[in-house]
N, C-alpha and C positions, 0 to 999 in steps of 0.2 A: 233630431236625434233626440230619441228616449233616454232617459237616465239611464246611467249603466247599471245601477242596481236592481233596476225590473227585471232585464235578461239575466240577471246573476242567480235572482232571487229565482226566475222560472226554471234555472237549470237546476241549480241546487233541491227544487224538491221534486221534480219530474226521475233525476237520480236518485233522490232519498226515497221517492214510491217503487223504483227501481230495486232496490235494495230487501223492501217489504213484500214485493211480490216474488223475488229469487228466495227468500228465506220461506214465504208460504210453500213454495213446492215443494221445500227440502222437510219442513216438519210437519205438513197437512192443514186444512182450512174447514169452515166449517162450510154449506153452500145453504143459501136457502131461496126462495121464490118470492118473484113481486109480479108476475103472472105465470102463465100456464106454461113458457118455454121464454120466461126471462128470467134471468139468474143475478143473485149480489154475493158476494163471499166477505167474509170477514176480513177480507184483503181489501175489499174497496172500500170497507169501512176506515180501515184503519191507516189510508191512505191520504182518503178526506179529511182524517182528523187531523193528520200530520201537518196537511196543507194547510187547513185553517187556522190551527195553532201559528204556523209559520207566519200568515201573510196577517193577521191578527195581533200580532209582536212586530213585525217591521213595519206594516202601513196599515194601522188601525182604523182608517178612515176611510179605507177601499172598502168597496162591496166585492162580494163573492157569490158566483153563482157555480155549484157543482151537482154533478148527478144523483145523489144519495141522498144527501142533507136539504136541498132546497138553494136557494138564493136570499139575498138583501131584498127587502122592500124597494119597488124601484118609482118614478114619479120625482115632482118636484126637487125631494129632498135627498134623491140617492145621488151619490158620489160621482162625477164625473170619471173613477175611476173603475174598474170592475174586471175580476180576476174569474175565469171562466175555465174551469178542471174537469179534467174526467179523469178519475184516480184509476180506473184499471178498463182501458178501451179493447173489449175482446174478452170479457169477461165470461163467457160460452166454455171460447177455445180454452182460457184459463182453468177454468174448472175441469175441465176434460182431458186439461196434462198436454194443449198441442200449443207450442210455444211460438204462437203468433198474437202479443196481444202487446200493449205500450200502458203508460200515461201521456195528458196531453192537458198542457196549460198553456192560457192565452191571457194576456193584458189589455184587454178594451180601456180606448181613452176618449170618451165622448160617442161610444158606440160604434168606436171602428179600432179591430186588433191592431197593435202597435209592437207586441212583443210576444213573440212566442216558441215552446220546446214541448220536444215531443222525445220520448225517448224508449227504446225496445229493451228491455234487459239481457233476453237472449244472445241478439247479438251486438249487443253494446254499439248499438246505433244512437246518436245525438244528431235529432235533428232541430236548427235554429233558426230566428229569423228575427230583425229587427225593420221596419217597416222604413224602404230609403236604402238598406245597408245590405239589402241581398239574404241569401240562405244558406246555410252549411250543414254539412254534415260531417261531425268528427273534426270543423274547421275546418274540412275544403268546401270550397264552394259549389255551391249547386246548381245546374241549369238543366232546364227540361229537354227531352228527346228533342231531333231535327225530323222526325219521323211527317211525312204532307198525306197520307193519305189512308183510311181507316182500314185497307184491307190490308197493309202492313204492320197496323197496330195490334198492341197487346193491350185491352181492355179490363177494366177491373169492376165489379160494383157491389151493392150488397142488398139485402134483403131485411126488414122491419120486424119487431116483436108480432105484428099481428099477421105473417106472412101466412099462416093458416087459412085467413079470410080472403086473402088478397091472392094466394098463388099464381090462380090464373092467369092475371094481367102479367104480374113479376114476373114468371117464366114463360109467356110469350113474350115480353120485351127483350130478355135475355138471350130466347131464341132469336128475336130478329138480329141484335149484334153478333151472336154467333155468324149467322150466315153473312154478315159483310164484315169482321174483322178478322184477323190473325186468329185470334184465340181471344177468350173472357178467362175471367177469374172472376171468383169470390172467398175473398179471404176472413173476413169475421172483425175487422178494426177498420172503422173511415179514416182515424188518424192515421194509422199507417199508410190506407192507400193512399190519402193523399201528399204523405210523404215520398213515398216511392214514384208518384206523379213527378213532384218536383224532382228526383234522382233522376228520372229519364227510363225508369224501369216498368214504368205505364206510360202509354200516351193519353189517357183518359179514364176517368172515374166519373161515375153517375151512381145516385141515390136519393130516396126518398124519406119521409116519414122522419126525418132527424133531429137532434138537436144539438143547440148551439156548442155544445160541451164536445160534441162529435166532430165541430170541425172549423171552429175559430180555430185553433190555432193552424190546423192543415192548411186551411186557406189560405194563411198570409205567407205560410212556406211556400205554397206551390206560385202565389205571385210575387215572391220574390225572388223565385228561378226564374224567372221571364213566360210565367204560365199564365192560363187566364181561366178564371172561374166566375161563374154566371148561376140562376137557377135555372132548372131543366126546360125552361121556357125561353133562355136565353135572355132574361130581366136581369139586371144588375145583381150581384151576389148580396145576400142578407143570411146573416145565419141563423134568426130568427122564422124565417121561412120555410125550414125543414126538408129544402131540396135542392140538389146542386149537380151540375156539370164543373168538372175541374179539368183543363186538360193544358197540353203545351202549346194549346192557340193554333195551330195548323189544322189539326182535326176537328176542334170544336164543334165548328158549323156543321161537320157530317154528321158527329153526335146529337148536336139539339134537333136536326131538320129529320135526322130517323126517329127520334124520340115523339118529335111532331107529327109526323107521317102516321105512326103508329096509333096515336091519341087519335087521330082525326078516322082509321079507318073502325078502331073498337067504337067509336062515338057513333058513326053511319050503321053498325051494324046491330049496336042497340036500340036504334029508333028506326029500324026499319022494318 
């Protein structure tokens, strides 16, 4: 069982990030561009600085990987402990005043997430997990849905910031699932998508071109809620692999098979 201080610290940081996010919505904030549609706000940076300062004081020997300011060097000298932080997941929503955003923090030990916390300040929902100890939403135990077929499922996905270059394939795959599921949503926050799978609100989530800070916490929360997380190809989940499918387990094979069939069809068209 992980040191209780780890989860307490993760919860403290995401709750403080939520306070900063709410304050920013009330007072206003500067928005800059990292790419043509990839935004960063001064609130992202304030949340990340707060996280780094807290962790440096409490666990100075631990490494940190976060979205805006990068990470510690990796290699033989790297710590066994690495915190993976998304200071504001859903920045585009946040910048437009759409209340679907959160902060997300995981602690990896020897490359595997052991502690996770995600906080949505607009709904005051705190998702937490410790490996082997279950997942919780505001202290209530979570479990994935028991839906067994895709046609009865509500799915969710996300699009990367290079969507303009890959819109054809992304939209076509989205359409493929529209024809097989009850409905498909796109919320704009991978961490919340994963939390919602764990809470049984969605049956499955798929996305590609992800970063470790997008999924490290949420994947553990899904797994600890008795869900299943793999790559989009069905391979074992790797936060560094940049793609995943997370589900209630019951519809996982259908989701992966749908993606595989779609990719094979697209490849055949390109070579014919």
